[in-house]
C-alpha positions as a printed NumPy array, in Angstrom:
array([[  0.347,  11.727,  30.534],
       [ -1.535,   8.41 ,  30.266],
       [ -4.382,   8.207,  27.786],
       [ -3.154,  10.987,  25.548],
       [ -3.474,   9.914,  21.901],
       [ -1.597,  12.825,  20.351],
       [  2.046,  13.607,  20.903],
       [  3.324,  17.163,  21.009],
       [  6.336,  17.888,  18.855],
       [  9.196,  20.039,  20.013],
       [  7.802,  22.835,  17.886],
       [  4.41 ,  22.55 ,  19.496],
       [  2.704,  20.79 ,  16.543],
       [  0.629,  17.65 ,  16.678],
       [  1.719,  14.251,  15.366],
       [ -0.695,  11.376,  14.794],
       [ -0.153,   8.259,  16.897],
       [  0.777,   5.032,  15.066],
       [ -2.805,   3.783,  15.444],
       [ -3.967,   6.705,  13.31 ],
       [ -1.495,   6.095,  10.475],
       [ -3.919,   3.821,   8.618],
       [ -7.407,   2.451,   9.151],
       [ -8.166,  -1.097,   8.04 ],
       [-11.897,  -0.396,   8.214],
       [-11.744,   2.226,   5.475],
       [-13.503,   1.413,   2.206],
       [-11.298,   1.175,  -0.903],
       [-10.317,   4.416,  -2.616],
       [ -7.408,   5.686,  -4.704],
       [ -4.349,   5.996,  -2.471],
       [ -5.848,   4.09 ,   0.465],
       [ -3.325,   2.942,   3.074],
       [ -4.149,  -0.629,   4.073],
       [ -0.625,  -1.831,   4.758],
       [ -0.651,  -4.879,   7.016],
       [ -4.447,  -5.173,   7.017],
       [ -6.376,  -8.444,   6.942],
       [ -8.799,  -8.552,   3.978],
       [ -9.508, -12.265,   3.544],
       [-12.658, -13.761,   1.986],
       [-14.158, -10.417,   0.95 ],
       [-16.07 ,  -9.197,  -2.097],
       [-14.048,  -6.214,  -3.317],
       [-14.579,  -6.566,  -7.054],
       [-14.443,  -3.31 ,  -9.002],
       [-12.53 ,  -1.464,  -6.273],
       [-10.268,   1.545,  -6.853],
       [ -6.753,   0.874,  -5.533],
       [ -4.842,   3.307,  -7.748],
       [ -1.512,   4.154,  -6.041],
       [ -2.734,   2.392,  -2.895],
       [ -0.424,   1.145,  -0.151],
       [ -1.298,  -2.543,   0.04 ],
       [  2.003,  -3.75 ,   1.439],
       [  1.633,  -7.008,   3.389],
       [ -2.182,  -7.049,   3.041],
       [ -3.83 , -10.478,   3.329],
       [ -6.189, -10.812,   0.339],
       [ -6.463, -14.608,   0.528],
       [ -9.583, -15.92 ,  -1.264],
       [-10.787, -12.332,  -1.852],
       [-12.682, -11.301,  -4.987],
       [-10.702,  -8.447,  -6.569],
       [-11.955,  -8.886, -10.122],
       [-12.03 ,  -5.81 , -12.369],
       [-10.343,  -3.69 ,  -9.706],
       [ -7.849,  -0.927, -10.513],
       [ -4.355,  -1.476,  -9.086],
       [ -2.479,   0.928, -11.375],
       [  0.774,   1.94 ,  -9.643],
       [ -0.348,   0.265,  -6.402],
       [  2.216,  -1.262,  -4.031],
       [  1.349,  -4.857,  -3.062],
       [  4.805,  -5.866,  -1.845],
       [  4.601,  -9.052,   0.277],
       [  0.791,  -9.141,  -0.004],
       [ -0.933, -12.524,   0.324],
       [ -3.086, -13.35 ,  -2.708],
       [ -3.564, -17.091,  -2.21 ],
       [ -6.469, -18.174,  -4.444],
       [ -7.5  , -14.524,  -4.85 ],
       [ -9.476, -13.588,  -7.966],
       [ -8.016, -10.671,  -9.941],
       [ -9.5  , -11.459, -13.354],
       [ -9.937,  -8.357, -15.503],
       [ -8.014,  -6.121, -13.103],
       [ -5.841,  -3.242, -14.305],
       [ -2.397,  -3.224, -12.72 ],
       [ -0.003,  -1.362, -14.994],
       [  3.196,  -0.415, -13.134],
       [  1.924,  -2.145,  -9.986],
       [  4.393,  -3.677,  -7.548],
       [  3.705,  -7.365,  -6.793],
       [  7.188,  -8.058,  -5.475],
       [  7.388, -11.01 ,  -3.078],
       [  3.621, -11.612,  -3.074],
       [  2.341, -15.054,  -2.12 ],
       [ -0.179, -15.857,  -4.841],
       [ -0.573, -19.634,  -5.058],
       [ -3.39 , -20.486,  -7.507],
       [ -4.313, -16.814,  -7.895],
       [ -6.438, -15.912, -10.909],
       [ -4.857, -13.22 , -13.095],
       [ -6.938, -13.995, -16.187],
       [ -7.37 , -11.018, -18.549],
       [ -5.336,  -8.793, -16.226],
       [ -3.506,  -5.85 , -17.777],
       [ -0.261,  -5.448, -15.87 ],
       [  2.208,  -3.928, -18.32 ],
       [  5.48 ,  -2.804, -16.712],
       [  4.454,  -4.45 , -13.435],
       [  6.967,  -6.132, -11.14 ],
       [  6.502,  -9.684,  -9.841],
       [ 10.084, -10.056,  -8.637],
       [ 10.608, -12.96 ,  -6.216],
       [  6.849, -13.596,  -6.121],
       [  5.385, -17.012,  -5.278],
       [  3.048, -17.657,  -8.202],
       [  2.785, -21.432,  -8.264],
       [ -0.162, -22.577, -10.428],
       [ -1.236, -18.961, -11.023],
       [ -3.402, -18.471, -14.111],
       [ -2.352, -15.597, -16.403],
       [ -4.539, -16.627, -19.336],
       [ -5.074, -13.788, -21.855],
       [ -3.275, -11.298, -19.587],
       [ -1.247,  -8.378, -20.965],
       [  2.168,  -8.458, -19.298],
       [  4.424,  -6.468, -21.595],
       [  7.765,  -5.653, -19.957],
       [  6.646,  -7.374, -16.747],
       [  9.477,  -8.386, -14.414],
       [  9.321, -11.97 , -13.101],
       [ 12.948, -12.145, -12.028],
       [ 13.458, -14.841,  -9.345],
       [  9.708, -15.578,  -9.246],
       [  8.359, -19.092,  -8.641],
       [  6.062, -19.76 , -11.597],
       [  5.979, -23.536, -11.408],
       [  2.919, -24.899, -13.251],
       [  1.756, -21.356, -14.077],
       [ -0.542, -20.95 , -17.081],
       [  0.211, -18.398, -19.822],
       [ -2.543, -19.243, -22.313],
       [ -2.583, -16.496, -24.995],
       [ -0.734, -14.232, -22.552],
       [  1.139, -11.253, -24.037],
       [  4.705, -11.438, -22.702],
       [  6.601,  -9.13 , -25.057],
       [  9.705,  -7.809, -23.291],
       [  9.104,  -9.814, -20.103],
       [ 12.004, -10.733, -17.822],
       [ 12.06 , -14.313, -16.472],
       [ 15.714, -14.362, -15.437],
       [ 16.433, -16.705, -12.506],
       [ 12.754, -17.658, -12.292],
       [ 11.318, -21.13 , -11.737],
       [  9.277, -22.05 , -14.816],
       [  9.152, -25.782, -14.143],
       [  6.067, -27.315, -15.783],
       [  4.75 , -23.837, -16.699],
       [  2.805, -23.675, -19.98 ],
       [  4.074, -21.185, -22.576],
       [  2.704, -22.998, -25.63 ],
       [  0.263, -20.264, -26.655],
       [  2.009, -17.252, -25.108],
       [  2.404, -14.23 , -27.371],
       [  5.649, -12.273, -27.579],
       [  7.787, -10.588, -30.196],
       [ 11.429,  -9.721, -29.946],
       [ 13.619, -10.3  , -26.93 ],
       [ 12.41 , -12.087, -23.805],
       [ 14.855, -12.846, -20.984],
       [ 15.211, -16.44 , -19.737],
       [ 18.702, -16.155, -18.268],
       [ 19.239, -18.975, -15.732],
       [ 15.498, -19.714, -15.582],
       [ 14.645, -23.266, -14.468],
       [ 13.058, -24.967, -17.495],
       [ 12.284, -28.443, -16.126],
       [  9.428, -29.758, -18.297],
       [  8.45 , -26.206, -19.219],
       [  5.998, -26.475, -22.118],
       [  7.379, -24.717, -25.177],
       [  5.846, -26.809, -27.958],
       [  5.531, -24.673, -31.086],
       [  6.928, -21.578, -29.342],
       [  9.204, -19.219, -31.283],
       [ 12.148, -18.601, -28.947],
       [ 14.527, -17.493, -31.69 ],
       [ 14.932, -14.012, -30.159],
       [ 15.098, -15.179, -26.532],
       [ 17.91 , -13.847, -24.342],
       [ 19.926, -16.007, -21.954],
       [ 18.515, -19.348, -23.074],
       [ 21.101, -22.147, -23.054],
       [ 21.246, -25.727, -24.285],
       [ 20.677, -27.287, -20.874],
       [ 17.428, -25.381, -20.426],
       [ 16.23 , -26.551, -23.832],
       [ 17.23 , -30.157, -23.18 ],
       [ 15.009, -30.491, -20.091],
       [ 11.982, -28.608, -21.486],
       [  8.938, -29.934, -23.368],
       [  9.316, -28.849, -26.988],
       [  8.634, -30.302, -30.403],
       [  9.716, -29.962, -34.016],
       [  7.853, -26.643, -34.305],
       [  9.784, -25.048, -31.417],
       [ 12.178, -22.375, -32.732],
       [ 15.436, -21.846, -30.831],
       [ 18.024, -19.045, -30.735],
       [ 21.061, -19.33 , -32.972],
       [ 23.624, -21.742, -31.566],
       [ 21.106, -24.008, -29.823],
       [ 19.928, -27.297, -31.253],
       [ 16.783, -29.374, -30.948],
       [ 17.358, -32.322, -28.599],
       [ 17.31 , -35.772, -30.153],
       [ 14.504, -36.586, -27.753],
       [ 12.44 , -34.21 , -25.622],
       [ 11.98 , -35.582, -22.055],
       [  8.244, -35.065, -22.116],
       [  5.906, -38.027, -21.929],
       [  2.256, -37.009, -21.909],
       [  1.871, -38.089, -18.292],
       [  4.697, -35.748, -17.222],
       [  2.826, -32.667, -18.493],
       [ -0.031, -33.024, -15.986]])
């Protein structure tokens, strides 16, 4: 019957129509379902997104500072130039997000996943990213100033021209098959790094203070003129 918004089940119950599955006009709250919603250019700082469904949400240019994303799912969300400074995002899922020039300064995202995310020029200054997974992520020109990266996984990621010079990490950190073209590692202690090979070292930007894993040697000349670091 035309115009009916509720469908009867075989057992006589009621099932919500697809239009009722989520409401993009709803204000933020823990567990909110905004999947696929457009949330560009908004002021949402301090919002509660704990365990929220934010799959494929467009947060481009949106202010999300100091918000709570603990255990939220942001798979394939768009975060281009979004501001997330000071946000809490432990165990959050940022897989396949598009986050060019996003601001993750002072974010706490321990055990979060950024697998296959597009994070070119993203700023992670002073963030806590222990055990974060950046496998296959594009982190070209990303900033990790005083960022805690203990236990992080960068296997198969693109770290070209990323800055790790003041990153903080102890013990193993995985760089297996990561692209290290002009990656800044001056003064960085990589002695416990996993998966790092001589070719990666040879094309990175290190110096005499850079510490390498056993079996790797300091290149005779690092390919890093000052102009190439910009």
